[in-house]
C-alpha positions in Angstrom: 15.4 -17.3 -175.3 18.8 -18.2 -176.7 19.7 -14.5 -177.3 18.6 -13.6 -173.7 20.7 -16.5 -172.3 23.8 -15.4 -174.4 23.4 -11.8 -173.2 23.2 -12.9 -169.6 26.4 -15.0 -170.0 28.2 -12.2 -171.7 27.2 -9.8 -169.0 28.3 -12.2 -166.3 31.6 -12.7 -168.0 32.2 -8.9 -168.4 31.3 -8.4 -164.7 33.7 -11.1 -163.7 36.6 -9.7 -165.6 35.9 -6.2 -164.5 35.9 -7.5 -160.9 39.3 -9.2 -161.4 40.8 -6.1 -163.0 39.4 -3.8 -160.3 41.0 -6.0 -157.6 44.4 -5.9 -159.1 46.8 -3.8 -157.1 49.5 -2.2 -159.4 53.1 -2.7 -158.4 53.4 1.1 -158.2 51.9 4.2 -159.7 53.0 5.1 -163.2 56.4 6.7 -163.2 56.2 8.5 -166.5 56.3 7.4 -170.1 59.2 5.0 -170.6 58.3 3.8 -174.1 56.1 5.4 -176.8 54.9 4.3 -180.2 54.0 7.1 -182.6 52.0 6.5 -185.8 53.5 3.1 -186.3 52.8 1.2 -189.6 54.1 -2.2 -190.7 54.3 -4.2 -193.9 55.5 -7.6 -195.0 56.3 -7.1 -198.6 53.2 -5.3 -200.1 50.9 -6.4 -197.3 50.0 -3.6 -194.9 49.6 -5.4 -191.6 49.5 -2.5 -189.0 48.0 1.0 -189.5 48.8 4.1 -187.5 49.4 2.7 -184.0 50.1 5.2 -181.3 50.4 4.0 -177.7 52.3 5.0 -174.5 53.8 2.5 -172.1 54.4 3.8 -168.5 57.3 2.8 -166.2 56.0 0.8 -163.3 53.0 -0.7 -165.1 51.9 -3.6 -167.2 50.2 -3.2 -170.5 48.3 -6.1 -172.1 47.7 -6.2 -175.8 44.7 -8.2 -176.7 42.8 -9.1 -179.9 42.1 -11.9 -182.3 44.9 -13.8 -184.0 46.3 -12.1 -187.0 45.6 -8.5 -185.9 49.3 -7.6 -185.6 49.9 -7.7 -181.8 53.1 -9.8 -182.1 54.3 -7.7 -185.0 53.8 -4.6 -183.0 55.8 -5.6 -180.0 58.6 -6.9 -182.3 58.7 -3.4 -183.8 59.2 -2.0 -180.3 62.7 -3.5 -180.0 63.5 -3.7 -183.7 63.1 -7.4 -184.1 60.6 -6.8 -187.0 63.5 -5.9 -189.3 65.0 -9.5 -189.0 62.3 -10.6 -191.6 63.7 -9.7 -195.0 60.4 -8.4 -196.5 59.5 -6.4 -193.4 59.2 -2.6 -193.3 57.9 0.0 -190.9 57.1 3.7 -190.6 56.6 5.9 -187.6 58.6 6.3 -184.4 59.3 4.3 -181.3 60.7 6.4 -178.6 62.7 5.2 -175.6 63.3 8.0 -173.1 62.3 10.5 -175.8 64.7 9.1 -178.4 63.7 7.3 -181.6 65.1 3.8 -181.6 65.0 3.8 -185.4 67.0 7.0 -185.7 70.1 6.9 -188.0 73.3 5.6 -186.4 71.6 4.0 -183.3 73.3 0.9 -181.8 70.7 -1.8 -182.4 72.4 -4.1 -179.8 72.0 -1.4 -177.1 68.3 -1.0 -178.0 67.6 -4.7 -177.6 69.5 -4.7 -174.3 67.2 -1.8 -173.1 64.1 -3.4 -174.5 64.2 -7.2 -173.7 61.9 -9.9 -175.1 60.5 -13.1 -173.8 58.9 -15.4 -176.4 55.9 -17.6 -176.5 58.0 -20.8 -176.4 60.8 -21.0 -173.8 64.1 -20.9 -175.5 67.0 -21.6 -173.1 70.3 -22.4 -174.7 70.4 -26.2 -174.6 74.2 -26.5 -174.4 74.4 -24.1 -171.5 74.0 -24.6 -167.8 71.3 -22.7 -165.8 74.0 -20.3 -164.6 75.4 -19.8 -168.2 72.0 -19.2 -169.6 71.3 -16.4 -167.1 74.6 -14.7 -167.8 74.7 -15.4 -171.5 73.3 -11.9 -172.6 76.2 -10.3 -170.7 78.7 -12.4 -172.6 77.2 -11.7 -176.0 77.0 -8.0 -175.3 80.6 -8.1 -173.9 79.5 -6.5 -170.6 82.0 -7.2 -167.9 80.8 -7.6 -164.3 82.6 -8.3 -161.0 79.8 -9.8 -159.1 78.5 -12.6 -161.4 77.2 -14.8 -158.6 75.4 -12.0 -156.9 73.7 -10.9 -160.2 72.8 -14.5 -160.9 71.0 -15.0 -157.6 69.3 -11.6 -157.9 68.0 -12.3 -161.5 66.8 -15.8 -160.5 65.1 -14.4 -157.3 63.3 -11.8 -159.4 62.2 -14.4 -161.9 60.8 -16.5 -159.1 63.1 -19.4 -159.8 66.0 -19.2 -157.2 64.6 -21.5 -154.5 64.0 -24.2 -157.2 67.4 -24.2 -158.9 69.9 -22.8 -156.4 71.3 -26.3 -155.7 71.7 -27.3 -159.5 73.0 -24.2 -161.2 75.5 -26.3 -163.2 72.8 -28.5 -164.7 71.6 -27.8 -168.3 68.7 -25.4 -168.7 66.9 -28.0 -170.8 66.5 -30.2 -167.7 64.0 -27.8 -166.2 60.2 -28.0 -166.7 58.5 -25.7 -169.3 57.4 -23.2 -166.7 60.8 -23.2 -165.1 62.5 -22.7 -168.5 60.3 -19.7 -169.2 61.2 -18.1 -165.9 64.9 -19.0 -166.7 64.5 -16.9 -169.9 63.0 -14.1 -167.9 66.0 -14.2 -165.6 68.3 -14.1 -168.7 66.5 -11.0 -169.9 66.8 -9.3 -166.5 70.7 -9.9 -166.3 71.3 -7.1 -168.8 69.1 -4.7 -166.8 66.4 -3.7 -169.4 64.1 -0.7 -169.0 61.3 -2.5 -170.8 60.4 -6.2 -171.0 58.2 -7.4 -173.9 56.4 -10.7 -173.5 54.7 -12.4 -176.5 52.2 -14.8 -175.0 54.6 -16.1 -172.4 52.1 -18.5 -170.9 50.4 -20.0 -173.9 52.4 -23.2 -173.7 52.3 -23.6 -169.9 50.0 -25.4 -167.4 47.9 -23.4 -165.0 50.2 -23.7 -162.1 53.2 -22.4 -164.2 51.0 -19.7 -165.6 50.2 -18.4 -162.2 53.9 -18.3 -161.2 54.7 -16.3 -164.4 52.0 -13.9 -163.5 53.3 -13.5 -160.0 56.8 -12.8 -161.6 55.2 -10.2 -163.9 53.5 -8.4 -161.0 56.8 -8.3 -159.0 58.8 -7.0 -162.0 56.3 -4.3 -162.8 57.4 -2.5 -159.6 60.6 -1.4 -161.3 60.2 -1.6 -165.1 57.8 -1.2 -168.0 56.2 -4.6 -169.1 54.2 -5.2 -172.3 52.4 -8.6 -172.7 50.6 -10.0 -175.6 47.9 -12.4 -174.4 44.8 -14.2 -175.7 43.7 -14.9 -172.2 41.2 -12.3 -171.0 41.4 -13.4 -167.4 45.2 -13.1 -167.6 44.9 -9.5 -168.9 42.6 -8.8 -166.1 44.8 -10.2 -163.5 48.2 -8.8 -164.5 47.7 -5.5 -166.5 47.2 -2.0 -165.5 46.4 -0.9 -169.1 45.0 -2.8 -172.0 45.1 -2.1 -175.8 42.6 -3.9 -178.1 43.8 -4.6 -181.6 41.6 -5.7 -184.5 41.9 -6.4 -188.2 38.7 -6.0 -190.1 39.8 -7.2 -193.5 42.6 -4.6 -193.6 45.7 -3.8 -191.6 45.5 -4.2 -187.8 44.5 -1.2 -185.9 44.3 -0.1 -182.2 40.6 0.1 -181.5 40.9 1.3 -177.9 43.4 1.7 -175.1 42.6 2.4 -171.5 43.0 1.3 -167.9 42.3 -2.4 -167.9 39.4 -2.0 -165.4 37.7 0.3 -168.0 38.2 -2.0 -170.9 36.4 -4.8 -169.0 33.8 -2.7 -167.4 33.0 0.1 -169.7 34.7 0.0 -173.1 34.0 2.9 -175.4 33.9 0.9 -178.6 31.2 -1.8 -179.2 33.8 -3.9 -181.0 35.9 -4.0 -177.8 32.8 -5.0 -175.7 32.0 -7.8 -178.2 35.5 -9.2 -178.0 36.0 -9.1 -174.2 32.6 -10.7 -173.6 33.4 -13.5 -176.0 30.9 -12.6 -178.9 33.7 -13.0 -181.3 37.4 -13.9 -181.5 
């Protein structure tokens, strides 16, 4: 009886997630491959943590990366914009292509790569000594990018991040005075100011309350109309709500691997691999 009950609950959960995913309306149709990973491997010292990951990310879409903790999802997205190499023992092999050019090729300007492929982290990290306005424009200053319309750009980024109406009358207050959810949207606005093609988000809602999470998800859906978004999440409902495509990562005692990647509605309704089905139905992980 217990097994029958568990099977019924798993089937109900799968059907619910599939319904959520099927109801999602993408911001636009895919506009071609903007970012590609080709046979990516990663190591920390002698430890092989990612094995042979190949995945395409399409402009105008959101891709969710799901899987248990420790399977390499966060390592993978850090490889996508060359943040992996900040760790002294880190190494990688393979290619990451932005507009068909390898971001790891010899002589590439790493700063420009990170301007084109932005990152929003798990914990909001506004600069505490800067005002809201200074936070948004800080990336431009660091990259020595000159602009003539700072106020117009500031408003545009805050509007796109879903924050303008809440902060427009206190732009000279410190970013640390905002709530956690507002700080995360401020960090998104900061990323947008340098006009990235791709935005990577590493569990951007894990430290937020449900209301703030929904606002971040609304922001993700709006941004996906004009850019490529990759989000790491442990929340299956979130993956179903916001993503067009989903990749399932798993580490079975060895390096993390990409078990399956497909449109999100397929992952939650008819996955090809039994391990994917077991994970999205809550049988493990």
